[in-house]
PAVEX-376965 format. One line per field, with one value per residue (C-alpha): residue number from 1; residue in three letters; x, y, z. Coordinates in pm, whole numbers. Example, Ala and Ser with C-alpha at 12.3 -4.5 7.8 and 13.67 -1.06 7.14 Angstrom:
<atoms>
num <- (1|2);
residuo <- (ALA|SER);
X <- (1230|1367);
Y <- (-450|-106);
Z <- (780|714);
</atoms>
This chain:
<atoms>
num <- (1|2|3|4|5|6|7|8|9|10|11|12|13|14|15|16|17|18|19|20|21|22|23|24|25|26|27|28|29|30|31|32|33|34|35|36|37|38|39|40|41|42|43|44|45|46|47|48|49|50|51|52|53|54|55|56|57|58|59|60|61|62|63|64|65|66|67|68|69|70|71|72|73|74|75|76|77|78|79|80|81|82|83|84|85|86|87|88|89|90|91|92|93|94|95|96|97|98|99|100|101|102|103|104|105|106|107|108|109|110|111|112|113|114|115|116|117|118|119|120|121|122|123|124|125|126|127|128|129|130|131|132|133|134|135|136|137|138|139|140|141|142|143|144|145|146|147|148|149|150|151|152|153|154|155|156|157|158|159|160|161|162|163|164|165|166|167|168|169|170|171|172|173|174|175|176|177|178|179|180|181|182|183|184|185|186|187|188|189|190|191|192|193|194|195|196|197|198|199|200|201|202|203|204|205|206|207|208|209|210|211|212|213|214|215|216|217|218|219|220|221|222|223|224|225|226|227|228|229|230|231|232|233|234|235|236|237|238|239|240|241|242|243|244|245|246|247|248|249|250|251|252|253|254|255|256|257|258|259|260|261|262|263|264|265|266|267|268|269|270|271|272|273|274|275|276|277|278|279|280|281|282|283|284|285|286|287|288|289|290|291|292|293|294|295|296|297|298|299|300|301|302|303|304|305|306|307|308|309|310|311|312|313|314|315|316|317|318|319|320|321|322|323|324|325|326|327|328|329|330|331|332|333|334|335|336|337|338|339|340|341|342|343|344|345|346|347|348|349|350|351|352|353|354|355|356|357|358|359|360|361|362|363|364|365|366|367|368|369|370|371|372|373|374|375|376|377|378|379|380|381|382|383|384|385|386|387|388|389|390|391|392|393|394|395|396|397|398|399|400|401|402|403|404|405|406|407|408|409|410|411|412|413|414|415|416|417|418|419|420|421|422|423|424|425|426|427|428|429|430|431|432|433|434|435|436|437|438|439|440|441|442|443|444|445|446|447|448|449|450|451|452|453|454|455|456|457|458|459|460|461|462|463|464|465|466|467|468|469|470|471|472|473|474|475|476|477|478|479|480|481|482|483|484|485|486|487|488|489|490|491|492|493|494|495|496|497|498|499|500|501|502|503|504|505|506|507|508|509|510|511|512|513|514|515|516|517|518|519|520|521|522|523|524|525|526|527|528|529|530|531);
residuo <- (MET|LEU|ARG|ILE|SER|ASN|ILE|LYS|MET|THR|ILE|ASP|GLU|SER|PRO|SER|ILE|ILE|GLU|SER|LEU|VAL|ILE|LYS|LYS|LEU|LYS|ILE|LYS|SER|SER|ASP|LEU|VAL|LYS|TYR|TYR|ILE|TYR|LYS|GLU|SER|ILE|ASP|ALA|ARG|LYS|GLY|LYS|ILE|ASN|PHE|VAL|TYR|THR|VAL|ASP|ALA|GLU|VAL|LYS|ASN|GLU|ASN|LYS|VAL|LEU|GLU|LYS|ASN|LEU|LYS|ASP|ILE|VAL|LYS|ILE|LYS|GLU|LEU|ARG|TYR|GLU|ASP|VAL|GLN|SER|GLY|THR|LYS|LYS|LEU|ASP|LYS|THR|PRO|VAL|ILE|ILE|GLY|SER|GLY|PRO|ALA|GLY|LEU|PHE|ALA|ALA|LEU|LEU|LEU|ALA|GLN|ARG|GLY|TYR|ASN|PRO|LEU|LEU|LEU|GLU|ARG|GLY|LEU|ASP|VAL|ASP|ASN|ARG|THR|LYS|ASP|ILE|GLU|GLU|PHE|TRP|LYS|GLU|ARG|LYS|PHE|LYS|ASN|SER|SER|ASN|VAL|GLN|PHE|GLY|GLU|GLY|GLY|ALA|GLY|THR|PHE|SER|ASP|GLY|LYS|LEU|THR|THR|ARG|ILE|LYS|ASP|ILE|ARG|CYS|ARG|LYS|VAL|LEU|GLU|GLU|LEU|VAL|ASN|PHE|GLY|SER|PRO|GLU|GLU|ILE|LEU|TYR|SER|HIS|LYS|PRO|HIS|VAL|GLY|THR|ASP|ILE|LEU|LYS|ASP|VAL|VAL|LYS|ASN|ILE|ARG|ASN|GLU|ILE|ILE|ARG|LEU|GLY|GLY|GLU|VAL|ARG|PHE|ASP|SER|LYS|VAL|THR|ASP|ILE|CYS|ARG|VAL|ASN|ASN|GLU|ILE|GLU|SER|ILE|THR|ILE|ASN|ASN|GLU|GLU|VAL|ILE|GLU|THR|ASN|ILE|VAL|ILE|LEU|ALA|ILE|GLY|HIS|SER|ALA|ARG|ASP|THR|TYR|GLU|MET|LEU|HIS|ASP|ARG|GLY|VAL|LYS|ILE|THR|GLN|LYS|PRO|PHE|ALA|ILE|GLY|ALA|ARG|ILE|GLU|HIS|PRO|GLN|GLU|LEU|ILE|ASN|LYS|SER|GLN|TYR|LYS|GLU|TYR|HIS|ASN|HIS|PRO|ARG|LEU|GLY|ALA|ALA|ASP|TYR|ARG|LEU|ILE|GLU|HIS|THR|SER|ASN|GLY|ARG|THR|ALA|TYR|THR|PHE|CYS|MET|CYS|PRO|GLY|GLY|SER|VAL|ILE|ALA|SER|ALA|SER|ASN|ASP|GLY|GLN|VAL|VAL|THR|ASN|GLY|MET|SER|GLU|HIS|ALA|ARG|ASP|LYS|ASP|ASN|ALA|ASN|SER|ALA|PHE|LEU|VAL|ASN|VAL|THR|PRO|ASP|ASP|PHE|GLY|SER|GLU|HIS|PRO|LEU|ALA|GLY|MET|TYR|PHE|GLN|GLU|LYS|TYR|GLU|ARG|LEU|ALA|TYR|GLU|LEU|GLY|GLY|LYS|ASN|TYR|ASN|ALA|PRO|VAL|GLN|LEU|VAL|GLY|ASP|PHE|LEU|ASN|ASP|ARG|ILE|SER|THR|ASN|ILE|GLY|SER|VAL|LYS|PRO|SER|TYR|GLU|PRO|GLY|TYR|THR|PHE|VAL|ASP|LEU|ARG|LYS|CYS|LEU|PRO|GLY|PHE|VAL|ILE|GLU|THR|MET|LYS|GLU|ALA|LEU|VAL|GLY|PHE|ASP|ARG|LYS|ILE|LYS|GLY|PHE|ALA|MET|ASP|ASP|ALA|VAL|LEU|THR|ALA|VAL|GLU|THR|ARG|SER|SER|ALA|PRO|ILE|ARG|ILE|VAL|ARG|ASP|GLU|GLU|THR|LEU|GLU|SER|THR|ASN|THR|LYS|LYS|LEU|TYR|PRO|CYS|GLY|GLU|GLY|ALA|GLY|TYR|ALA|GLY|GLY|ILE|VAL|THR|ALA|ALA|VAL|ASP|GLY|ILE|LYS|CYS|ALA|GLU|LYS|ILE|ILE|SER|GLN|TYR|ALA|SER|MET|LYS);
X <- (13366|13624|13527|13726|13693|13815|13767|13778|13685|13640|13299|13358|13446|13173|13073|13133|13504|13441|13510|13850|13934|13841|14066|14347|14312|14303|14592|14420|14331|13984|13912|13969|13682|13375|13123|13099|12840|12849|12798|12809|12846|12941|13050|13370|13336|13642|13921|13698|13665|13390|13481|13274|13398|13280|13294|13258|13206|13365|13393|13723|13904|14185|14064|14335|14603|14471|14461|14823|14923|14819|14671|14545|14165|14093|13927|13754|13388|13102|12831|12550|12203|11869|11793|11439|11337|11239|10866|10702|10484|10161|9856|9726|9347|9260|9403|9656|9532|9743|9576|9726|9909|10193|10553|10514|10190|10294|10622|10464|10201|10458|10678|10381|10258|10604|10616|10268|10060|9787|9752|9455|9569|9309|9337|9089|9170|9160|9397|9675|9514|9180|9357|9566|9251|9098|9414|9444|9078|9143|9447|9274|8911|8927|8708|8841|8771|8827|8891|9114|9389|9764|9757|9513|9530|9754|10119|10050|10173|10512|10364|10313|10655|11011|11042|11356|11520|11789|11802|12037|11954|12201|11988|12026|11651|11722|11895|11596|11367|11580|11615|11240|11177|11409|11234|10904|11019|11245|11571|11866|12074|11885|12093|12411|12332|12454|12110|11868|11521|11248|11009|10633|10586|10773|10648|10290|10376|10600|10328|10082|10329|10379|10003|9968|10244|10075|9756|9940|10096|9760|9706|9404|9408|9093|9051|8787|8802|8840|8879|8626|8644|8842|8719|8952|8871|9102|9356|9367|9239|8928|8790|8790|8505|8527|8323|8101|7933|8154|8311|8621|8740|9116|9360|9664|9671|9961|9863|10033|9784|10013|10059|9732|9471|9338|8997|9169|9391|9076|8908|9214|9234|8864|8913|9193|9501|9793|9901|10148|10243|10544|10744|10719|10769|10571|10646|10608|10742|11011|11072|11374|11488|11651|11927|12022|12063|12258|12505|12548|12617|12803|12961|13096|12973|12609|12496|12685|12450|12586|12491|12124|11932|12120|11973|12055|11998|12024|11989|12013|11999|11855|11890|11547|11655|11458|11590|11495|11579|11495|11327|11214|11389|11247|11486|11311|10974|10646|10470|10148|9813|9810|9503|9344|9032|8780|8848|9223|9528|9839|10145|10406|10668|10679|10928|10918|11221|11371|11355|11336|11092|11202|11174|11348|11135|11180|10993|11123|11038|11071|11064|10750|10748|10464|10518|10377|10054|9881|9734|9839|9581|9755|9618|9698|9971|9720|9479|9771|9834|9467|9445|9703|9577|9231|9380|9567|9242|9057|9337|9369|9006|8828|8878|9201|9422|9743|9873|10183|10438|10763|11071|11162|10815|10812|11132|10979|10630|10441|10191|10325|10152|10332|10522|10884|11121|10986|10639|10460|10398|10115|9781|9492|9611|9748|9658|9899|9882|10082|10209|10211|9836|9867|10184|10282|10487|10786|10787|10789|11067|11279|11227|11334|11660|11727|11686|11985|12193|12080|12174|12532|12543|12359|12395|12056|11854|11698|11644|11348|11161|11180|10830|10696|10379|10198|10142|10365|10259|10296|10669|10604|10330|10229|10172|10330|10124|10329|10471|10699|11055|11101|10768|10667|10314|10110|10195|9832|9684|9836|9884|9832|10154|10179|10401|10573|10551|10191|10266|10569|10841|10973|11071|11063|10993|11280|11256|10880|10922|11186|10952|10680|10918|11017|10654|10584|10887|10744|10432|10626|10853|10550|10317|10334|10240|9891|10023);
Y <- (9005|9268|9575|9884|10168|10526|10606|10984|11245|11618|11776|11881|11533|11317|10976|10844|10819|10568|10271|10407|10479|10121|9983|10210|10109|9741|9779|9568|9599|9721|9380|9215|9405|9183|9408|9662|9858|10142|10013|10346|10714|10969|11330|11447|11815|11839|12094|12341|12122|11892|11558|11256|10926|10593|10231|10000|9624|9463|9122|9070|8800|8632|8767|8586|8741|9087|9003|8888|9246|9345|9668|9933|9965|9630|9341|9022|8999|8760|8913|8935|8878|8831|8460|8329|8141|7781|7714|7516|7211|7296|7332|7686|7654|8022|8325|8523|8880|9195|9501|9825|9914|10126|10004|9720|9591|9637|9449|9173|9126|9146|8875|8647|8695|8627|8300|8185|8256|8462|8724|8953|9313|9537|9918|10143|10433|10467|10387|10640|10821|10885|10949|11220|11392|11389|11526|11807|11893|11913|12136|12368|12366|12241|11940|11675|11301|11070|10767|10928|11163|11195|10920|10673|10523|10329|10355|10486|10815|10772|10824|11192|11265|11311|10938|10908|10567|10614|10362|10267|9898|9655|9391|9232|9282|9656|9580|9377|9669|9911|9672|9613|9988|10027|9737|9921|10264|10435|10588|10347|10592|10494|10173|10364|10726|10839|10987|10813|10951|10899|11192|11180|11233|10910|10714|10739|10536|10295|10189|10148|9924|9710|9672|9561|9303|9161|9117|8969|8707|8596|8830|9054|9422|9590|9959|10133|9823|9920|9638|9726|9412|9098|8776|8602|8251|8090|8365|8293|8492|8337|8613|8984|9218|9477|9799|9660|9412|9164|8881|8711|8391|8384|8262|8457|8839|9078|9398|9687|9958|10262|10508|10697|10418|10530|10371|10042|10081|10123|9822|9603|9718|9645|9295|9223|9245|9346|9708|9915|10282|10403|10729|10955|11327|11638|11989|12188|12217|12481|12646|12836|12955|12654|12891|12954|12580|12533|12810|12685|12326|12373|12720|12843|12526|12588|12643|12347|12132|11801|11879|11967|12092|12053|11892|11878|11675|11848|11741|11935|11809|12093|12197|12063|11708|11698|11644|11847|11729|11772|11488|11407|11709|11795|11997|12211|12089|12192|12167|11976|11932|11573|11530|11187|11292|11575|11869|11818|11987|11781|11887|11690|11756|11656|11690|11586|11412|11737|11908|12239|12452|12768|12645|12384|12235|11987|11854|12030|11788|11732|11390|11287|10996|10794|10995|11294|11120|11156|10806|10442|10356|10183|10444|10748|10863|10863|11076|11306|11357|11421|11689|11910|11840|11961|12271|12348|12312|12548|12805|12798|12900|12564|12559|12353|12660|12577|12782|12978|13188|13338|13221|13575|13619|13267|13341|13665|13532|13756|13679|13742|14003|13978|13723|13810|13658|13302|13236|12950|12666|12501|12475|12544|12839|12963|13178|13373|13243|13204|12847|12823|12765|12447|12281|12167|12410|12176|12149|12527|12563|12296|12434|12782|12663|12427|12705|12884|12566|12488|12839|12774|12475|12632|13010|13162|12866|13091|13378|13597|13522|13142|12997|12752|12567|12357|12085|11791|11483|11179|11114|10767|10558|10636|10266|9926|9620|9370|9073|8779|8856|8513|8436|8801|8707|8908|8778|8699|8645|8367|8423|8798|8968|9333|9495|9817|10169|10153|9861|10038|9835|10064|10422|10492|10352|10101|9976|9933|9746|9521|9446|9352|9114|8955|8890|8743|8515|8377|8271|8128|7925|7747|7691|7547|7786|7777|7702);
Z <- (9858|9946|10144|10054|10303|10318|9950|9955|9700|9713|9705|9344|9219|9068|9212|8862|8948|9229|9002|8903|9269|9363|9091|9205|9570|9487|9244|8982|8614|8526|8370|8710|8873|8839|9014|9293|9481|9730|10082|10263|10189|10454|10471|10638|10729|10953|10909|10727|10418|10299|10147|10060|10198|10058|10162|9864|9839|9536|9374|9194|9005|9201|9535|9733|9517|9602|9974|9962|9888|10244|10115|10355|10404|10232|10415|10310|10404|10362|10145|10399|10267|10436|10458|10466|10780|10729|10709|10985|10944|11126|10904|10877|10873|10882|10709|10914|10964|10983|11134|11005|10685|10819|10773|11025|10877|10515|10553|10762|10493|10213|10365|10437|10080|9937|10130|10026|10338|10166|10442|10494|10553|10714|10718|10894|10662|10284|10001|9952|9658|9828|10154|9986|9859|10208|10368|10115|10168|10542|10499|10251|10367|10729|10645|10882|10849|11145|10923|10660|10771|10827|11092|10934|10587|10352|10451|10800|10943|10776|10429|10512|10658|10540|10484|10695|10686|10947|11230|11510|11510|11357|11189|10846|10805|10769|10441|10325|10404|10204|9912|9901|9910|9611|9433|9473|9356|9609|9483|9488|9691|10009|10012|10098|10184|10525|10594|10359|10301|10044|10071|10090|9715|9634|9935|9810|9501|9693|9937|9650|9467|9779|9816|9455|9504|9814|9611|9313|9540|9679|9971|10026|10123|10253|10328|10538|10756|11118|11370|11638|11851|11917|12070|12316|12436|12692|12626|12254|11959|11806|11583|11504|11417|11140|11148|11427|11193|11005|11206|11069|11231|11274|11534|11412|11427|11379|11555|11372|11457|11480|11766|11712|11720|12056|12025|11945|12252|12462|12303|12362|12723|12774|12631|12876|12652|12874|12823|13025|13040|12843|12843|12538|12465|12381|12264|11944|11590|11538|11199|11071|10730|10561|10449|10814|10878|10553|10639|10995|10891|10562|10597|10261|10090|10180|9820|9676|9462|9599|9956|9935|10238|10567|10875|11245|11557|11894|12256|12580|12938|13141|13505|13605|13517|13193|12842|12536|12189|11824|11641|11288|11141|10797|10578|10319|10440|10600|10934|10877|11049|11175|11394|11417|11608|11594|11821|11853|11702|11635|11434|11245|10977|10611|10324|9963|9815|9682|10023|9839|10041|10225|10583|10794|11070|11350|11648|11961|12239|12613|12776|12965|13211|13366|13685|13494|13392|13728|13713|13705|13442|13147|12905|13121|12882|12597|12799|12885|12512|12441|12710|12542|12189|12294|12460|12137|11939|12171|12181|11804|11768|11746|11368|11344|11346|11532|11826|11718|11904|11781|11973|12088|12233|12377|12571|12705|12785|12545|12271|11922|11707|11374|11169|11101|10847|10891|10753|10929|10684|10881|10704|10739|10948|11280|11578|11799|12157|12475|12449|12828|12794|12587|12718|13069|13277|13296|12915|12873|13131|12964|12615|12718|12871|12582|12325|12476|12455|12102|11993|12103|11869|11574|11577|11517|11641|11906|11658|11749|11426|11448|11475|11733|11626|11887|11977|11884|12081|11852|11844|11989|12143|12503|12576|12527|12441|12636|12444|12514|12403|12249|12080|12016|12123|12371|12717|12787|12440|12230|11856|11896|11784|11901|11644|11542|11671|11788|12018|12162|11987|11713|11649|11277|10932|10918|11277|11241|10913|11070|11358|11112|10937|11269|11362|11019|11059|11384|11197|10903|11133|11284|10991|10641|10361|10212|9862);
</atoms>
C-alpha cells in the first residue's frame, strides 16, 4: 500500500474529488489505481481559512515504479490489520462468562463468539428496546428503575451518550473496534473522521446487532441477570450467583461491570477481591447555545453544511493546584438524568448522530484525589460520589429535579430566579439552587477561576445565561480492581479478568472495547475453542 498525505481541498469542494486528487498526486493513470480508502480526515483552520486535509491509503499497479518518482507526501506502508491470536490447547470444560454488556463486555463476548468459545454474557439491566422505554418513562414521569436506566442495560452507559469514538491509545485493536461498529450499522465515516461519533440513536441498533451476532455464533446473552455473588476457592473463581438464586459453575469470568455497579463493587470487596482507590473528577454539566460555540470555533464558516455542530475541549490549571477541564462535550445535544440508584441525582450528556439540538453541553469537572476522600477504605471514592449525588437529589426537591444555577449567578454566589437565553435541557425538571450546597468547596473555587480562563479561549463561555446543572460524578470509576499487567487477571483471584472502565482500565467506548478484546485474547491464547 501507498500512503498519500496532505491531500487538501477547500471547504466548498466535495470529497468526491479525492480519487482524482490521489491520481494527480501519484502521477498515474486512473486505470492504475486499484483501490483506495480514506485513512484520516482532519480540518485545518489556520490563517482564517478552513480546509479539509486527507490522508489516503491506495493500492496501485506498478507500485515500485511510482516510488521511484520520489514524490512528496508518498510513502510505502504495510496494510495493518488486526490479527487473531492463536488458540491454546487446554480443554475448556465450562463456559466463559462475561459480566456486563457495555463496550468492554460486548466486544469480549463478540470476539469469543467469533472464535468458537460460546460465551455467556450476563447483563443486570434490560435489552436496549425495553431499557429505552424505562429511561423515557423516568425522564417524562419520574418513574425510576434501579435495574433499567442510563447506567444499566444493554450497551452500557455509552449507549445513551454522544457515542464518541476518539481515543489517545495507539493499538491496532482500535481499528478492529471501528470496523466492527461499521459492520453492525455505524456510519462508515467513523473509520477516518478526525472526531468520530455515532450518536445514541444509531448506537441502539448497533448494540442490538452485535448481540444478535453473538447469539448466532453460539453465545448466550441474558438480561435482568445481576451477578450477586462470586465463590472463590483457593483464590480461584469457582462459581457465580445470579439474582441471589441461580448458581452457575465457571472458572473464567471477564468482569466488565461498568463504573456504576456499586453494589457489585461492595460484593467483590466483601469476597476479598483486591480493590484500590483511584482519582476521578466531579462537577456539573454546562450548557451554551450551540450557535455561540459554532461562531467561536468556525467564525464566518459557522453555518457551513460540511462542518456541522462545533465542539471544544478546554483545560485550566488553577491557582489552588487543582485542574478544571471539559469532558464528553456533546454538540447539539441534551443534559440527561443518569441516576443508577434511588434518591440520587446524576447528570450526563447525550447527542444523536445529527447533533442538531439548540444547546451545546459538556461536563465541567475538577480533579478529585484519594486525599479528598477522608478515608483509606478502598471504596471511599464511591461513597464520596454518593454523598454529593444525594445532596443534589435533596436540593432538587427529592423528585429527581436537578440543581441548576446560571453561570452569572454562580460567579456571584446568588440563587438564580429566571432562565435567560439558554433553556436547560435536563428532564424531568430542574430547581434553582446555590451549587455550593451540593459540591465541595474546592470544586466551586476551581470552577469559578476556570470559567474566567475558559472565557478567554471561547468568548462567551462564561456568559451570564449559560446553565450549570449538577451533579456530574461518573466521568470515570472511583476504584481500580487490581490486575496483573501481563495476564490481566486479578492479582489475587485467578481467571477473574477485571476489564474496561468499571475496573479502572479504560476511559471511553473505544478504549473499553479494546480492553475487552485484550481480555478475551488472554482466554483464547490458553484454551482450545469449544467447536
